[in-house]
Structure formats: C-alpha cells, structure tokens
C-alpha positions in Angstrom: 28.2 65.8 130.3 26.0 68.8 131.1 25.0 69.7 134.6 21.3 69.6 135.5 19.8 73.0 136.2 19.3 73.7 139.8 15.9 74.8 141.2 17.2 78.3 141.9 18.4 78.6 138.3 15.0 77.5 137.0 13.2 80.0 139.2 15.6 82.8 138.0 14.8 82.1 134.4 11.0 82.1 134.9 10.9 85.4 136.8 9.5 88.5 134.9 12.1 91.2 134.0 10.6 93.6 136.6 11.3 91.1 139.3 15.0 91.1 138.4 15.4 94.9 138.8 17.6 95.7 141.8 18.2 99.2 143.2 21.9 99.7 143.6 21.5 103.0 145.5 23.4 106.2 144.8 27.0 105.5 143.7 28.1 109.1 143.7 26.9 112.7 143.4 24.9 113.7 140.3 24.9 117.0 138.5 22.7 118.6 135.8 24.0 118.5 132.2 25.8 121.7 131.5 27.0 120.9 128.0 25.7 123.4 125.4 23.3 122.1 122.7 25.2 121.4 119.5 22.6 123.2 117.2 22.6 126.2 119.5 26.4 126.3 119.4 26.5 126.1 115.6 23.9 128.9 115.3 25.8 131.1 117.6 29.1 130.6 115.7 27.3 131.4 112.4 25.9 134.6 113.9 29.4 135.6 115.1 30.9 134.9 111.6 28.1 136.8 110.0 28.5 139.8 112.2 32.2 139.9 111.7 31.9 139.6 107.9 33.8 136.3 107.9 30.8 134.4 106.6 30.4 136.7 103.6 34.1 136.2 102.8 33.7 132.4 102.9 30.7 132.5 100.7 32.5 134.8 98.2 35.5 132.5 98.1 33.3 129.4 97.5 31.5 131.3 94.7 34.8 132.2 93.1 36.0 128.6 93.2 32.8 127.3 91.7 33.0 129.9 88.8 36.7 129.0 88.2 35.9 125.3 88.1 33.3 125.9 85.4 35.4 128.3 83.4 38.6 126.3 83.6 37.8 122.6 84.0 40.6 120.2 85.1 42.9 119.5 82.1 43.2 116.0 80.7 46.4 114.5 82.2 48.9 112.5 80.2 48.6 114.3 76.8 51.6 115.8 75.2 52.3 118.2 72.3 52.6 116.4 68.9 56.2 116.5 67.8 55.9 113.8 65.2 52.8 113.5 63.0 51.0 110.2 63.4 48.0 108.6 61.8 46.1 105.6 63.2 42.6 104.2 63.1 39.9 103.3 65.6 37.3 100.6 65.0 34.2 101.4 67.1 32.7 97.9 66.6 31.5 96.4 69.9 30.5 92.9 70.8 27.6 92.1 73.1 28.7 90.2 76.2 25.2 89.1 77.2 21.8 88.3 75.6 19.3 91.0 75.1 15.5 90.1 75.4 12.4 92.1 74.8 9.6 92.6 77.4 8.1 89.3 76.4 11.3 87.3 76.8 12.0 87.0 73.1 15.7 87.1 72.2 16.6 90.2 70.3 20.3 90.1 70.2 22.5 87.1 71.2 25.7 87.4 73.1 28.6 87.7 70.7 26.6 89.9 68.3 28.9 92.6 66.7 27.7 96.0 65.7 29.4 99.1 64.3 27.7 102.4 65.2 29.0 104.0 62.0 26.7 101.7 60.0 23.8 103.6 61.5 25.1 107.1 62.3 27.9 108.7 60.4 30.3 111.3 61.8 29.0 114.5 60.3 31.8 116.7 61.6 35.5 116.4 62.3 36.5 116.2 66.0 39.4 118.4 66.9 41.1 117.9 70.2 43.5 120.6 71.4 44.8 122.5 74.4 43.5 126.1 74.5 46.3 127.1 77.0 48.7 126.9 74.0 48.3 129.8 71.6 49.9 127.8 68.8 47.3 125.1 69.1 44.5 127.7 69.2 45.8 129.2 66.0 46.1 125.8 64.4 42.5 125.0 65.4 41.3 128.2 63.9 43.0 127.4 60.6 41.5 123.9 60.5 38.0 125.2 61.2 38.3 127.6 58.3 39.8 125.0 56.0 36.9 122.6 56.7 34.4 125.4 56.4 33.2 125.1 60.0 32.5 121.3 59.8 34.7 120.9 62.9 33.7 120.3 66.5 36.4 121.9 68.7 37.0 119.8 71.9 39.4 121.1 74.5 41.7 119.0 76.7 42.8 122.1 78.6 42.0 125.8 79.0 38.8 127.8 79.1 36.1 126.8 76.6 34.0 129.8 77.7 36.6 132.3 76.5 36.8 130.6 73.1 33.1 130.4 72.8 32.9 134.2 73.4 35.8 134.9 71.0 34.8 132.5 68.2 31.0 132.7 68.7 30.7 128.9 68.1 30.0 126.0 70.5 33.2 124.7 72.1 33.2 121.4 74.0 35.4 119.8 76.7 36.7 116.3 77.0 35.7 115.8 80.7 38.1 113.5 82.5 39.6 112.5 79.2 36.9 110.0 78.3 37.1 110.5 74.6 40.9 110.8 74.2 41.4 107.6 76.2 38.9 105.7 74.2 40.3 106.8 70.9 43.9 106.2 72.0 45.0 109.8 71.5 48.3 110.6 73.2 49.2 113.9 71.6 47.4 117.1 70.6 46.3 118.7 68.4 44.5 115.7 67.0 41.9 115.5 64.3 39.3 112.7 64.1 37.4 112.0 60.9 35.4 109.1 59.5 36.9 106.9 56.9 34.5 104.1 55.9 33.5 102.2 59.0 36.5 103.4 61.0 37.7 106.6 62.5 40.9 108.1 61.3 42.9 109.9 63.9 45.7 112.3 62.9 48.0 113.7 65.6 49.1 116.9 63.9 52.2 119.0 64.4 52.0 122.7 64.7 
C-alpha cells in the first residue's frame, strides 16, 4: 500500500527551481586558484627543452627510428631455414559465403559460387621469398633471378629491401606481417612460388 502524498510534499513538487535554492552561507575561507594553466606549463617546458638542445635530440632520435623502421621492417616470425627440400601446392580457389547483387537488386553471384583467380589472371613471374640477413640466401636468390632471366619477384621476409634495391637495381618487395607466407603455408625459406595449371607450386629450397 502506498502512502498518500502530504500537502507539504505536493507544494514542494510544484515550487519552481529558483524557490528551492537555499543559501548555506560560507563554510570556510576561499582562495584564488593558483594552479598553473596546463597549456602554459607545456609551452614553458618545450621552450626549456628547446633552449637546452634536448628537444633537437629527441627529434633526431625519432627521425632515426622512423628511417630504421622503413629501411629494416620487422622480420616475419616463425620462418626457418630450409634444411630438407619440400614441394607442395596451393589452390587459390575461394567460395563466396554470401550473395552478391548489383545496384538494382539482381543476383550476380550466389553464395557457394567458387572461383579461381588463376582462371582470369596468370602469375607472370616467380615469387621468391628469402631472408636478406642471410648472405647464403641472398646468393641463392641472385642465382635464381639469373636462371629465370629476371622473371622473378624477390620478396623479403627479413633484412633491408632498400639495400638490395640499390645493389641489384631492381624492385625488391617485403612480405609485411607475413601475410603472403602464412596464406601460402610457407614455413621455410628460401621458397619459390610458380604457377602450375590452376594451382601454385611452392618449392622450399635448400641452399
């Protein structure tokens, strides 16, 4: 059972907000805010570091780290040197997991449709994955490029691609975050990828 509101309660609810304001008086002494403005503090610290030369050192260090990251990207983890030659195949066929419609709502491709990209575009070059930090792998890569008369796309999993580009005067690529090696199932390098029919042949080569 709910209790009926009292007359005082009803009057309280109908009063405007200004009528409810009550002066509590001064509880204690008040003082002006003496805390320094944050932006002013930051500007003063930057000026101090600039005058002392520390800011220039920090900028130079950041610049060196950026250049090093570009020249020597993070190596692909989990790859070992090929000790036993291995050949396997990769089928790039994919299956749609949803329907694809055009802008008018007409079904173009139904879920479950399978397509192999090699039916449309062929692999015009061999893909060669190797670690440029290993001189033996670099020498092996050079021989393979000469053997296939330049029809090889060198892809690094470690080392500096810029140094090789300058030395070889050809484009050198990098498997960022190991996207390609993981997709192809490559576990050891050097590894050579070539097209064979509608599949990719992958040879993990010994040195």
